[in-house]
C-alpha positions in Angstrom: -54.1 13.4 17.7 -52.0 12.8 14.6 -50.0 9.6 13.9 -46.6 11.2 14.7 -47.8 12.5 18.1 -49.4 9.1 18.9 -46.2 7.2 18.1 -44.1 9.7 20.1 -46.5 9.2 23.1 -46.4 5.5 22.7 -42.6 5.5 22.6 -42.4 7.6 25.8 -44.8 5.3 27.6 -42.9 2.1 26.4 -39.6 3.5 27.5 -40.9 4.6 30.9 -42.4 1.1 31.4 -39.1 -0.6 30.3 -37.1 1.7 32.7 -39.4 0.9 35.6 -39.2 -2.9 34.9 -35.5 -2.7 34.4 -35.0 -0.9 37.7 -36.7 -3.8 39.4 -33.8 -6.2 38.5 -32.1 -5.5 41.9 -35.3 -5.0 44.0 -35.4 -8.6 45.1 -31.7 -8.5 46.2 -32.1 -5.1 47.8 -35.0 -6.4 49.9 -32.8 -9.0 51.5 -29.7 -6.9 51.9 -27.6 -7.4 55.0 -27.3 -4.0 56.6 -25.9 -5.0 60.0 -23.9 -7.7 61.6 -25.1 -10.3 64.1 -23.9 -10.0 67.7 -21.8 -13.1 67.4 -20.1 -11.9 64.3 -19.3 -8.5 66.0 -17.9 -10.4 69.0 -15.8 -12.8 67.0 -14.3 -10.2 64.7 -14.5 -7.1 66.9 -11.1 -5.8 65.9 -12.3 -5.5 62.3 -15.8 -4.0 62.7 -16.1 -0.5 63.9 -19.5 -0.3 62.2 -21.2 -2.1 59.4 -19.2 -0.2 56.7 -17.9 -3.4 55.2 -21.3 -4.6 54.1 -21.6 -2.2 51.1 -19.3 -1.1 48.3 -20.1 1.6 45.8 -18.3 2.7 42.7 -18.3 2.5 38.9 -17.6 -1.3 38.8 -18.4 -1.8 35.1 -16.9 1.5 33.8 -20.1 3.0 32.3 -19.9 6.2 34.3 -22.8 5.3 36.7 -22.5 4.5 40.4 -23.0 0.8 41.1 -23.5 -1.0 44.5 -22.3 -4.3 45.8 -23.7 -5.9 48.9 -24.5 -9.2 50.6 -28.1 -10.3 50.5 -30.0 -13.1 52.2 -31.6 -15.7 49.9 -33.6 -18.8 50.8 -30.6 -21.2 51.4 -27.9 -18.7 52.3 -26.4 -15.5 51.0 -25.0 -14.0 47.8 -22.6 -11.2 47.1 -24.4 -9.2 44.4 -23.6 -6.1 42.3 -26.4 -3.8 41.1 -25.2 -2.1 38.0 -26.7 0.6 35.8 -28.7 2.3 38.5 -30.2 -1.1 39.7 -31.2 -2.2 36.2 -28.8 -5.1 36.1 -28.1 -7.5 38.9 -25.0 -9.7 38.8 -24.5 -12.5 41.4 -20.8 -12.5 42.1 -20.5 -15.3 44.7 -22.8 -17.7 46.5 -22.2 -17.9 50.3 -23.4 -20.0 53.2 -22.8 -17.2 55.7 -21.5 -13.7 55.9 -19.8 -14.2 59.3 -16.2 -12.9 59.0 -16.7 -11.6 55.5 -16.7 -8.0 54.2 -16.4 -5.9 51.1 -14.9 -2.6 50.3 -14.5 -0.4 47.2 -11.2 -1.0 45.4 -9.9 2.2 43.8 -8.4 2.2 40.2 -4.8 1.0 40.1 -2.5 -2.0 39.8 -3.2 -5.0 42.0 -0.9 -7.9 42.4 -2.2 -11.5 42.7 -1.3 -13.7 45.7 1.1 -15.7 43.5 3.0 -12.5 42.6 3.6 -11.6 46.2 4.6 -15.0 47.5 1.4 -16.5 48.8 0.7 -20.1 47.8 2.1 -21.5 44.6 4.4 -19.3 42.3 2.7 -17.8 39.3 2.5 -20.3 36.5 2.0 -19.6 32.8 -1.6 -18.5 32.2 -2.2 -17.5 35.8 -3.0 -13.8 36.3 -0.2 -12.2 38.4 -1.6 -8.6 38.3 -4.6 -6.6 37.2 -4.8 -2.9 36.3 -8.2 -1.4 37.1 -9.2 1.6 35.1 -12.3 2.0 37.3 -13.3 0.7 40.8 -13.5 -2.9 41.8 -14.6 -4.8 44.9 -12.3 -6.1 47.6 -13.8 -9.3 49.0 -12.5 -9.9 52.5 -12.5 -13.1 54.5 -11.1 -11.8 57.7 -8.1 -13.8 59.1 -8.2 -16.0 56.0 -7.9 -14.5 52.5 -9.0 -11.7 50.2 -9.6 -11.3 46.5 -10.4 -8.5 44.0 -13.6 -8.8 42.0 -13.3 -6.8 38.9 -15.3 -6.2 35.7 -13.8 -7.7 32.5 -15.4 -8.6 29.2 -19.0 -8.2 30.5 -18.6 -10.1 33.8 -16.9 -10.1 37.1 -13.5 -11.9 37.3 -11.5 -12.7 40.4 -7.9 -12.1 41.4 -6.8 -13.8 44.7 -4.8 -11.1 46.5 -3.8 -13.0 49.7 -3.8 -16.4 51.1 
């Protein structure tokens, strides 16, 4: 085998190995993914839950043209809301949680979203406080039923939060 062919083969093997290792970034989170509600959560919030549809959100959250997934996952001392980006190659913890009871997520379509302060919840919008966000791609609605909601959106290489209700 000549040197050029050997280097090409080595490059293919290295790239395949890196892709396989990178795809494992979300494997630990996926293994503990919450896929259904507990009986007590269903009973307490039955008017909101017709199924477990609010435990997974999919969309292009980081604007790279690939489908991403967000979900709750069980960890040793609680739960996290995590997003798996780039076909599972990049895991981003969005929020640490003690429980998922009464919580849900949904895909937020592109568009303009007003912050809680802009629609009269809580304190008026002050200088420097974000009053609205325009999404060019999907975001994640984080729902705390009967309490509050926020929009998790990708900005400058990380997730940012806009409180949308009180």
